Structure formats: C-alpha cells, structure tokens
mmCIF file of the N, C-alpha and C atoms, coordinates in Angstrom:
data_MODEL
# 
_entry.id   MODEL 
# 
loop_
_atom_site.group_PDB 
_atom_site.id 
_atom_site.type_symbol 
_atom_site.label_atom_id 
_atom_site.label_alt_id 
_atom_site.label_comp_id 
_atom_site.label_asym_id 
_atom_site.label_entity_id 
_atom_site.label_seq_id 
_atom_site.pdbx_PDB_ins_code 
_atom_site.Cartn_x 
_atom_site.Cartn_y 
_atom_site.Cartn_z 
_atom_site.occupancy 
_atom_site.B_iso_or_equiv 
_atom_site.pdbx_formal_charge 
_atom_site.auth_seq_id 
_atom_site.auth_comp_id 
_atom_site.auth_asym_id 
_atom_site.auth_atom_id 
_atom_site.pdbx_PDB_model_num 
ATOM 1   N N  . MET A 1 1  ? 79.370 128.682 80.091 1.00 0.00 ? 1  MET A N  1 
ATOM 2   C CA . MET A 1 1  ? 77.993 129.150 80.448 1.00 0.00 ? 1  MET A CA 1 
ATOM 3   C C  . MET A 1 1  ? 77.433 127.837 80.889 1.00 0.00 ? 1  MET A C  1 
ATOM 4   N N  . THR A 1 2  ? 76.442 127.995 81.806 1.00 0.00 ? 2  THR A N  1 
ATOM 5   C CA . THR A 1 2  ? 75.840 126.825 82.462 1.00 0.00 ? 2  THR A CA 1 
ATOM 6   C C  . THR A 1 2  ? 75.001 126.343 81.305 1.00 0.00 ? 2  THR A C  1 
ATOM 7   N N  . PRO A 1 3  ? 74.360 125.017 81.607 1.00 0.00 ? 3  PRO A N  1 
ATOM 8   C CA . PRO A 1 3  ? 73.383 124.536 80.570 1.00 0.00 ? 3  PRO A CA 1 
ATOM 9   C C  . PRO A 1 3  ? 72.124 125.224 80.801 1.00 0.00 ? 3  PRO A C  1 
ATOM 10  N N  . THR A 1 4  ? 71.710 125.859 81.938 1.00 0.00 ? 4  THR A N  1 
ATOM 11  C CA . THR A 1 4  ? 70.373 126.507 82.170 1.00 0.00 ? 4  THR A CA 1 
ATOM 12  C C  . THR A 1 4  ? 70.369 127.783 81.263 1.00 0.00 ? 4  THR A C  1 
ATOM 13  N N  . ALA A 1 5  ? 71.737 128.353 81.281 1.00 0.00 ? 5  ALA A N  1 
ATOM 14  C CA . ALA A 1 5  ? 71.832 129.867 80.564 1.00 0.00 ? 5  ALA A CA 1 
ATOM 15  C C  . ALA A 1 5  ? 71.866 129.500 79.089 1.00 0.00 ? 5  ALA A C  1 
ATOM 16  N N  . ILE A 1 6  ? 72.290 128.399 78.539 1.00 0.00 ? 6  ILE A N  1 
ATOM 17  C CA . ILE A 1 6  ? 72.242 128.070 77.160 1.00 0.00 ? 6  ILE A CA 1 
ATOM 18  C C  . ILE A 1 6  ? 70.847 127.760 76.694 1.00 0.00 ? 6  ILE A C  1 
ATOM 19  N N  . VAL A 1 7  ? 70.192 127.079 77.570 1.00 0.00 ? 7  VAL A N  1 
ATOM 20  C CA . VAL A 1 7  ? 68.606 126.792 77.215 1.00 0.00 ? 7  VAL A CA 1 
ATOM 21  C C  . VAL A 1 7  ? 67.760 128.026 77.107 1.00 0.00 ? 7  VAL A C  1 
ATOM 22  N N  . VAL A 1 8  ? 68.064 129.056 78.071 1.00 0.00 ? 8  VAL A N  1 
ATOM 23  C CA . VAL A 1 8  ? 67.343 130.229 78.186 1.00 0.00 ? 8  VAL A CA 1 
ATOM 24  C C  . VAL A 1 8  ? 67.880 130.993 76.912 1.00 0.00 ? 8  VAL A C  1 
ATOM 25  N N  . LEU A 1 9  ? 69.032 131.123 76.589 1.00 0.00 ? 9  LEU A N  1 
ATOM 26  C CA . LEU A 1 9  ? 69.594 131.822 75.302 1.00 0.00 ? 9  LEU A CA 1 
ATOM 27  C C  . LEU A 1 9  ? 68.996 131.358 74.132 1.00 0.00 ? 9  LEU A C  1 
ATOM 28  N N  . VAL A 1 10 ? 68.890 130.014 73.839 1.00 0.00 ? 10 VAL A N  1 
ATOM 29  C CA . VAL A 1 10 ? 68.333 129.475 72.822 1.00 0.00 ? 10 VAL A CA 1 
ATOM 30  C C  . VAL A 1 10 ? 66.657 129.693 72.802 1.00 0.00 ? 10 VAL A C  1 
ATOM 31  N N  . LEU A 1 11 ? 66.110 129.644 73.858 1.00 0.00 ? 11 LEU A N  1 
ATOM 32  C CA . LEU A 1 11 ? 64.721 129.827 73.839 1.00 0.00 ? 11 LEU A CA 1 
ATOM 33  C C  . LEU A 1 11 ? 64.464 131.425 73.467 1.00 0.00 ? 11 LEU A C  1 
ATOM 34  N N  . ALA A 1 12 ? 65.163 132.318 73.948 1.00 0.00 ? 12 ALA A N  1 
ATOM 35  C CA . ALA A 1 12 ? 64.933 133.884 73.690 1.00 0.00 ? 12 ALA A CA 1 
ATOM 36  C C  . ALA A 1 12 ? 65.254 133.994 72.241 1.00 0.00 ? 12 ALA A C  1 
ATOM 37  N N  . LEU A 1 13 ? 66.307 133.365 71.690 1.00 0.00 ? 13 LEU A N  1 
ATOM 38  C CA . LEU A 1 13 ? 66.623 133.773 70.190 1.00 0.00 ? 13 LEU A CA 1 
ATOM 39  C C  . LEU A 1 13 ? 65.520 133.112 69.473 1.00 0.00 ? 13 LEU A C  1 
ATOM 40  N N  . THR A 1 14 ? 65.081 131.883 69.850 1.00 0.00 ? 14 THR A N  1 
ATOM 41  C CA . THR A 1 14 ? 63.882 131.266 69.107 1.00 0.00 ? 14 THR A CA 1 
ATOM 42  C C  . THR A 1 14 ? 62.608 132.158 69.198 1.00 0.00 ? 14 THR A C  1 
ATOM 43  N N  . VAL A 1 15 ? 62.249 132.781 70.153 1.00 0.00 ? 15 VAL A N  1 
ATOM 44  C CA . VAL A 1 15 ? 61.163 133.592 70.394 1.00 0.00 ? 15 VAL A CA 1 
ATOM 45  C C  . VAL A 1 15 ? 61.301 134.779 69.512 1.00 0.00 ? 15 VAL A C  1 
ATOM 46  N N  . VAL A 1 16 ? 62.406 135.503 69.573 1.00 0.00 ? 16 VAL A N  1 
ATOM 47  C CA . VAL A 1 16 ? 62.745 136.749 68.903 1.00 0.00 ? 16 VAL A CA 1 
ATOM 48  C C  . VAL A 1 16 ? 62.822 136.349 67.360 1.00 0.00 ? 16 VAL A C  1 
ATOM 49  N N  . TRP A 1 17 ? 63.581 135.545 66.755 1.00 0.00 ? 17 TRP A N  1 
ATOM 50  C CA . TRP A 1 17 ? 63.780 135.373 65.376 1.00 0.00 ? 17 TRP A CA 1 
ATOM 51  C C  . TRP A 1 17 ? 62.512 134.567 64.863 1.00 0.00 ? 17 TRP A C  1 
ATOM 52  N N  . GLY A 1 18 ? 61.958 133.899 65.645 1.00 0.00 ? 18 GLY A N  1 
ATOM 53  C CA . GLY A 1 18 ? 60.647 133.106 65.226 1.00 0.00 ? 18 GLY A CA 1 
ATOM 54  C C  . GLY A 1 18 ? 59.385 134.229 65.111 1.00 0.00 ? 18 GLY A C  1 
ATOM 55  N N  . GLY A 1 19 ? 59.424 135.024 65.910 1.00 0.00 ? 19 GLY A N  1 
ATOM 56  C CA . GLY A 1 19 ? 58.355 136.269 65.792 1.00 0.00 ? 19 GLY A CA 1 
ATOM 57  C C  . GLY A 1 19 ? 58.857 136.992 64.620 1.00 0.00 ? 19 GLY A C  1 
ATOM 58  N N  . LEU A 1 20 ? 59.847 137.419 64.412 1.00 0.00 ? 20 LEU A N  1 
ATOM 59  C CA . LEU A 1 20 ? 60.308 138.179 63.148 1.00 0.00 ? 20 LEU A CA 1 
ATOM 60  C C  . LEU A 1 20 ? 59.915 137.376 61.919 1.00 0.00 ? 20 LEU A C  1 
ATOM 61  N N  . ALA A 1 21 ? 60.210 135.998 61.985 1.00 0.00 ? 21 ALA A N  1 
ATOM 62  C CA . ALA A 1 21 ? 59.830 135.148 60.768 1.00 0.00 ? 21 ALA A CA 1 
ATOM 63  C C  . ALA A 1 21 ? 58.457 135.139 60.435 1.00 0.00 ? 21 ALA A C  1 
ATOM 64  N N  . LEU A 1 22 ? 57.571 134.958 61.523 1.00 0.00 ? 22 LEU A N  1 
ATOM 65  C CA . LEU A 1 22 ? 56.114 134.928 61.563 1.00 0.00 ? 22 LEU A CA 1 
ATOM 66  C C  . LEU A 1 22 ? 55.483 136.227 60.833 1.00 0.00 ? 22 LEU A C  1 
ATOM 67  N N  . ALA A 1 23 ? 56.235 137.324 61.292 1.00 0.00 ? 23 ALA A N  1 
ATOM 68  C CA . ALA A 1 23 ? 55.645 138.773 61.005 1.00 0.00 ? 23 ALA A CA 1 
ATOM 69  C C  . ALA A 1 23 ? 55.988 138.879 59.482 1.00 0.00 ? 23 ALA A C  1 
ATOM 70  N N  . ILE A 1 24 ? 57.062 138.468 58.996 1.00 0.00 ? 24 ILE A N  1 
ATOM 71  C CA . ILE A 1 24 ? 57.447 138.555 57.598 1.00 0.00 ? 24 ILE A CA 1 
ATOM 72  C C  . ILE A 1 24 ? 56.446 137.743 56.852 1.00 0.00 ? 24 ILE A C  1 
ATOM 73  N N  . LEU A 1 25 ? 56.363 136.507 57.306 1.00 0.00 ? 25 LEU A N  1 
ATOM 74  C CA . LEU A 1 25 ? 55.344 135.464 56.606 1.00 0.00 ? 25 LEU A CA 1 
ATOM 75  C C  . LEU A 1 25 ? 54.098 136.106 56.553 1.00 0.00 ? 25 LEU A C  1 
ATOM 76  N N  . ASN A 1 26 ? 53.504 136.670 57.619 1.00 0.00 ? 26 ASN A N  1 
ATOM 77  C CA . ASN A 1 26 ? 52.151 137.205 57.621 1.00 0.00 ? 26 ASN A CA 1 
ATOM 78  C C  . ASN A 1 26 ? 52.228 138.564 56.692 1.00 0.00 ? 26 ASN A C  1 
ATOM 79  N N  . LEU A 1 27 ? 53.046 139.284 56.647 1.00 0.00 ? 27 LEU A N  1 
ATOM 80  C CA . LEU A 1 27 ? 53.050 140.478 55.615 1.00 0.00 ? 27 LEU A CA 1 
ATOM 81  C C  . LEU A 1 27 ? 53.101 140.136 54.301 1.00 0.00 ? 27 LEU A C  1 
ATOM 82  N N  . ARG A 1 28 ? 53.803 138.852 53.903 1.00 0.00 ? 28 ARG A N  1 
ATOM 83  C CA . ARG A 1 28 ? 53.933 138.444 52.540 1.00 0.00 ? 28 ARG A CA 1 
ATOM 84  C C  . ARG A 1 28 ? 52.464 137.720 52.153 1.00 0.00 ? 28 ARG A C  1 
ATOM 85  N N  . ARG A 1 29 ? 51.838 137.395 53.156 1.00 0.00 ? 29 ARG A N  1 
ATOM 86  C CA . ARG A 1 29 ? 50.448 136.675 52.747 1.00 0.00 ? 29 ARG A CA 1 
ATOM 87  C C  . ARG A 1 29 ? 49.568 137.680 52.782 1.00 0.00 ? 29 ARG A C  1 
ATOM 88  N N  . ALA A 1 30 ? 49.406 138.705 53.591 1.00 0.00 ? 30 ALA A N  1 
ATOM 89  C CA . ALA A 1 30 ? 48.365 139.844 53.553 1.00 0.00 ? 30 ALA A CA 1 
ATOM 90  C C  . ALA A 1 30 ? 49.129 141.047 53.605 1.00 0.00 ? 30 ALA A C  1 
ATOM 91  N N  . PRO A 1 31 ? 49.660 141.570 52.634 1.00 0.00 ? 31 PRO A N  1 
ATOM 92  C CA . PRO A 1 31 ? 50.247 142.947 52.707 1.00 0.00 ? 31 PRO A CA 1 
ATOM 93  C C  . PRO A 1 31 ? 49.443 144.030 53.164 1.00 0.00 ? 31 PRO A C  1 
ATOM 94  N N  . VAL A 1 32 ? 50.052 145.046 53.956 1.00 0.00 ? 32 VAL A N  1 
ATOM 95  C CA . VAL A 1 32 ? 49.211 146.153 54.348 1.00 0.00 ? 32 VAL A CA 1 
ATOM 96  C C  . VAL A 1 32 ? 49.333 147.385 53.508 1.00 0.00 ? 32 VAL A C  1 
ATOM 97  N N  . ASP A 1 33 ? 48.315 147.736 53.002 1.00 0.00 ? 33 ASP A N  1 
ATOM 98  C CA . ASP A 1 33 ? 48.414 149.113 52.140 1.00 0.00 ? 33 ASP A CA 1 
ATOM 99  C C  . ASP A 1 33 ? 48.892 150.261 52.906 1.00 0.00 ? 33 ASP A C  1 
ATOM 100 N N  . PRO A 1 34 ? 49.850 150.780 52.613 1.00 0.00 ? 34 PRO A N  1 
ATOM 101 C CA . PRO A 1 34 ? 50.444 152.098 53.354 1.00 0.00 ? 34 PRO A CA 1 
ATOM 102 C C  . PRO A 1 34 ? 49.325 153.368 53.195 1.00 0.00 ? 34 PRO A C  1 
ATOM 103 N N  . ASP A 1 35 ? 48.571 153.211 52.085 1.00 0.00 ? 35 ASP A N  1 
ATOM 104 C CA . ASP A 1 35 ? 47.493 154.437 52.079 1.00 0.00 ? 35 ASP A CA 1 
ATOM 105 C C  . ASP A 1 35 ? 46.227 154.066 52.735 1.00 0.00 ? 35 ASP A C  1 
ATOM 106 N N  . ASP A 1 36 ? 46.376 153.020 53.611 1.00 0.00 ? 36 ASP A N  1 
ATOM 107 C CA . ASP A 1 36 ? 45.006 152.601 54.366 1.00 0.00 ? 36 ASP A CA 1 
ATOM 108 C C  . ASP A 1 36 ? 44.895 153.076 55.659 1.00 0.00 ? 36 ASP A C  1 
ATOM 109 N N  . ASP A 1 37 ? 45.209 154.500 55.889 1.00 0.00 ? 37 ASP A N  1 
ATOM 110 C CA . ASP A 1 37 ? 45.124 154.751 57.131 1.00 0.00 ? 37 ASP A CA 1 
ATOM 111 C C  . ASP A 1 37 ? 43.989 155.712 57.497 1.00 0.00 ? 37 ASP A C  1 
ATOM 112 N N  . GLU A 1 38 ? 43.115 155.552 56.584 1.00 0.00 ? 38 GLU A N  1 
ATOM 113 C CA . GLU A 1 38 ? 41.850 156.356 56.882 1.00 0.00 ? 38 GLU A CA 1 
ATOM 114 C C  . GLU A 1 38 ? 40.799 155.510 57.696 1.00 0.00 ? 38 GLU A C  1 
ATOM 115 N N  . PRO A 1 39 ? 39.999 156.276 58.401 1.00 0.00 ? 39 PRO A N  1 
ATOM 116 C CA . PRO A 1 39 ? 39.171 155.303 59.396 1.00 0.00 ? 39 PRO A CA 1 
ATOM 117 C C  . PRO A 1 39 ? 37.877 154.636 58.416 1.00 0.00 ? 39 PRO A C  1 
ATOM 118 N N  . GLU A 1 40 ? 37.604 153.504 58.965 1.00 0.00 ? 40 GLU A N  1 
ATOM 119 C CA . GLU A 1 40 ? 36.540 152.782 58.094 1.00 0.00 ? 40 GLU A CA 1 
ATOM 120 C C  . GLU A 1 40 ? 35.161 153.363 58.369 1.00 0.00 ? 40 GLU A C  1 
ATOM 121 N N  . THR A 1 41 ? 35.004 154.372 59.033 1.00 0.00 ? 41 THR A N  1 
ATOM 122 C CA . THR A 1 41 ? 33.579 154.816 59.238 1.00 0.00 ? 41 THR A CA 1 
ATOM 123 C C  . THR A 1 41 ? 33.432 156.234 58.517 1.00 0.00 ? 41 THR A C  1 
ATOM 124 N N  . ASP A 1 42 ? 32.174 156.638 58.389 1.00 0.00 ? 42 ASP A N  1 
ATOM 125 C CA . ASP A 1 42 ? 31.674 157.877 57.879 1.00 0.00 ? 42 ASP A CA 1 
ATOM 126 C C  . ASP A 1 42 ? 31.584 158.842 58.937 1.00 0.00 ? 42 ASP A C  1 
ATOM 127 N N  . GLN A 1 43 ? 31.751 158.414 60.339 1.00 0.00 ? 43 GLN A N  1 
ATOM 128 C CA . GLN A 1 43 ? 31.514 159.165 61.406 1.00 0.00 ? 43 GLN A CA 1 
ATOM 129 C C  . GLN A 1 43 ? 32.479 160.227 61.593 1.00 0.00 ? 43 GLN A C  1 
ATOM 130 N N  . PRO A 1 44 ? 32.360 161.558 62.081 1.00 0.00 ? 44 PRO A N  1 
ATOM 131 C CA . PRO A 1 44 ? 33.344 162.417 62.036 1.00 0.00 ? 44 PRO A CA 1 
ATOM 132 C C  . PRO A 1 44 ? 34.327 161.911 63.353 1.00 0.00 ? 44 PRO A C  1 
ATOM 133 N N  . LEU A 1 45 ? 35.634 162.454 63.190 1.00 0.00 ? 45 LEU A N  1 
ATOM 134 C CA . LEU A 1 45 ? 36.516 162.054 64.214 1.00 0.00 ? 45 LEU A CA 1 
ATOM 135 C C  . LEU A 1 45 ? 36.199 162.798 65.512 1.00 0.00 ? 45 LEU A C  1 
ATOM 136 N N  . ALA A 1 46 ? 36.630 162.406 66.540 1.00 0.00 ? 46 ALA A N  1 
ATOM 137 C CA . ALA A 1 46 ? 36.454 163.120 67.853 1.00 0.00 ? 46 ALA A CA 1 
ATOM 138 C C  . ALA A 1 46 ? 37.184 164.444 67.891 1.00 0.00 ? 46 ALA A C  1 
ATOM 139 N N  . GLY A 1 47 ? 36.859 165.526 68.338 1.00 0.00 ? 47 GLY A N  1 
ATOM 140 C CA . GLY A 1 47 ? 37.488 166.836 68.370 1.00 0.00 ? 47 GLY A CA 1 
ATOM 141 C C  . GLY A 1 47 ? 37.618 167.547 67.188 1.00 0.00 ? 47 GLY A C  1 
ATOM 142 N N  . ASP A 1 48 ? 36.752 167.304 66.045 1.00 0.00 ? 48 ASP A N  1 
ATOM 143 C CA . ASP A 1 48 ? 36.971 168.031 64.871 1.00 0.00 ? 48 ASP A CA 1 
ATOM 144 C C  . ASP A 1 48 ? 35.922 169.141 65.015 1.00 0.00 ? 48 ASP A C  1 
ATOM 145 N N  . GLY A 1 49 ? 35.373 169.485 66.004 1.00 0.00 ? 49 GLY A N  1 
ATOM 146 C CA . GLY A 1 49 ? 34.498 170.728 66.171 1.00 0.00 ? 49 GLY A CA 1 
ATOM 147 C C  . GLY A 1 49 ? 33.015 170.220 65.851 1.00 0.00 ? 49 GLY A C  1 
ATOM 148 N N  . SER A 1 50 ? 32.636 169.231 65.202 1.00 0.00 ? 50 SER A N  1 
ATOM 149 C CA . SER A 1 50 ? 31.215 168.765 64.877 1.00 0.00 ? 50 SER A CA 1 
ATOM 150 C C  . SER A 1 50 ? 30.480 168.184 65.926 1.00 0.00 ? 50 SER A C  1 
ATOM 151 N N  . GLY A 1 51 ? 31.123 167.509 66.949 1.00 0.00 ? 51 GLY A N  1 
ATOM 152 C CA . GLY A 1 51 ? 30.310 166.895 67.986 1.00 0.00 ? 51 GLY A CA 1 
ATOM 153 C C  . GLY A 1 51 ? 30.207 167.637 69.246 1.00 0.00 ? 51 GLY A C  1 
ATOM 154 N N  . PRO A 1 52 ? 29.566 167.001 70.324 1.00 0.00 ? 52 PRO A N  1 
ATOM 155 C CA . PRO A 1 52 ? 29.081 168.116 71.365 1.00 0.00 ? 52 PRO A CA 1 
ATOM 156 C C  . PRO A 1 52 ? 30.537 168.404 72.183 1.00 0.00 ? 52 PRO A C  1 
ATOM 157 N N  . ALA A 1 53 ? 31.524 167.727 72.091 1.00 0.00 ? 53 ALA A N  1 
ATOM 158 C CA . ALA A 1 53 ? 32.849 168.372 72.781 1.00 0.00 ? 53 ALA A CA 1 
ATOM 159 C C  . ALA A 1 53 ? 33.371 169.497 72.065 1.00 0.00 ? 53 ALA A C  1 
ATOM 160 N N  . GLY A 1 54 ? 33.033 169.654 70.818 1.00 0.00 ? 54 GLY A N  1 
ATOM 161 C CA . GLY A 1 54 ? 33.587 170.705 69.863 1.00 0.00 ? 54 GLY A CA 1 
ATOM 162 C C  . GLY A 1 54 ? 32.641 171.979 70.150 1.00 0.00 ? 54 GLY A C  1 
ATOM 163 N N  . ARG A 1 55 ? 31.387 171.862 70.666 1.00 0.00 ? 55 ARG A N  1 
ATOM 164 C CA . ARG A 1 55 ? 30.713 173.110 70.679 1.00 0.00 ? 55 ARG A CA 1 
ATOM 165 C C  . ARG A 1 55 ? 30.913 173.693 72.223 1.00 0.00 ? 55 ARG A C  1 
ATOM 166 N N  . ARG A 1 56 ? 31.209 174.930 72.017 1.00 0.00 ? 56 ARG A N  1 
ATOM 167 C CA . ARG A 1 56 ? 31.273 175.769 73.390 1.00 0.00 ? 56 ARG A CA 1 
ATOM 168 C C  . ARG A 1 56 ? 30.655 177.098 73.293 1.00 0.00 ? 56 ARG A C  1 
# 
C-alpha cells in the first residue's frame, strides 16, 4: 500500500469509529426515551380528516 492509501485509510477509520464513539457518548449523556415519539404540539396531524385537506 502506498503512503497516501494508508493516510486515507486511517482518516476514514478515524471518522467512522470516532463518529460511533461520539454517538455513544452523546446517548449516554442524554438518553432518548423510546416512548417519546409523540408530537410536542396539541395541533392535529396532517391528513387526519380534521383539516381543510381532509374535508371533501
């Protein structure tokens, strides 16, 4: 392998494994609640028949 290929390989591995490590650290710092998939608003969702697009 040429030195250029080795540098690119090390850079790519650093980006991939570094991103994984940062994602794991971020999830450990601020875990995501799996039941928190509800919208943050009291507004009806689009297409539920209550808005102008739902009335025909």
